[in-house]
N, C-alpha and C positions, 0 to 999 in steps of 0.2 A: 529823739524825738518821740510823740506818740500818738496812739488813734486815735478818739474815744465815741464813742459811739452810744446813740442813746433809740431806745427801741419804744414809740408811741404805738399804742391802741387807735384802729379808725373808728373804732364804737365803745359806747361805754356799756356796762355791764346788766343792761339791760336793752342791748343792738340796736342801738341808736347811736347815729352816726354822728360822731364828734362837727363845731362844723369847721371848714374850712380854714376858718379866720384864727384858732387858735394854735393851728401850723407854722401860718404864717406866722404872729409872734414871737413860736422857737424860733423860728428859723432866725428871724430878727433882733432876739436874743443871740444864737448865741454869734449871727453874725458882727455884729458891730462889737462883742464881747473877743471873740479871735479872730478877724481880721476873716473869716472867709469860710464856709459855711456849704457842704452836701446834703441832697437829701432826697431821698428814694422813698416818694410821695406818687409814682404812677402807679406804678405793680409793686400790691402791697408786698408783701413774704407773710407767710403762715406757723405764727406758736403756738407749740404743741405740748402743752405740761402738765405732770399729774399733781392734785390738791391733795390736803391730807387726808382726805375721803378717797383715794384710790382710783377714784373719779377720771377719766384726762379732758384738760381743757384744751377750748383752739381760741387763736386769736391774731386777726390780721389785724398784721403793726407794718408801722413805714420806718423810713431808721435815717436818721441825722446825726454827720461824723465831722469831726472837726481834727483840722492837726495843731498839737501847739510841746511848745520846749520842755513845759514842765504840768503835770497834772495835784493842781490844789484838791487833793481831799476837804475841807473845809466850806471849795466853793460850792464842790462839788454834791458835798455828803448837801448842803443847800441845796442847791439845783433840785436835787434829783425829788426833796420833800415836796418842793413849792410845787415841781407836775403833776405828782401821784395828786396832791387837793384836784388842780386846777381838772384832772383829766378824771379823780376817783376812781384810784388807783390805790390797790394797794401796799404795792412792788412795779417802782417803771427800772426794767435793769436798766446801767449804764455801765459800761465795761472802757479797758483803759489796755492798751497791748501798747507797745515801745513796735514802732518799727522806723525803718530804714529810707529818704529819703533821695532815691535812687536819679 
C-alpha cells in the first residue's frame, strides 16, 4: 500500500488566495479516482525552501492524501503537471511512501 501526498499552495505567487473551488476540484478528482481522499485544509502548513538565488521562500500549503495499492507514475506525472498549470506553479510536490495498513 502507498500513501500519496500532494502539497498545494493557498496563494499564487502574487499573494492572492486561490478560490475554494480549485481545491474542491482536486478533492473531487482524487476521490473519484481513488475512492477517497483526506484533505488538510483548515490549518495550512508552512513550507520553507531556498531558491536558486539563496533566498528563503515561504508558502502556506494544504495537504491532500490518498491511499493506493499501486503508484501509477505516468498518471501522477501528468496530474502533477496539470496541477502546476492550474495553480500557476513551477513545481508542486507530490510524494509517495510505502505504508502498512494496521
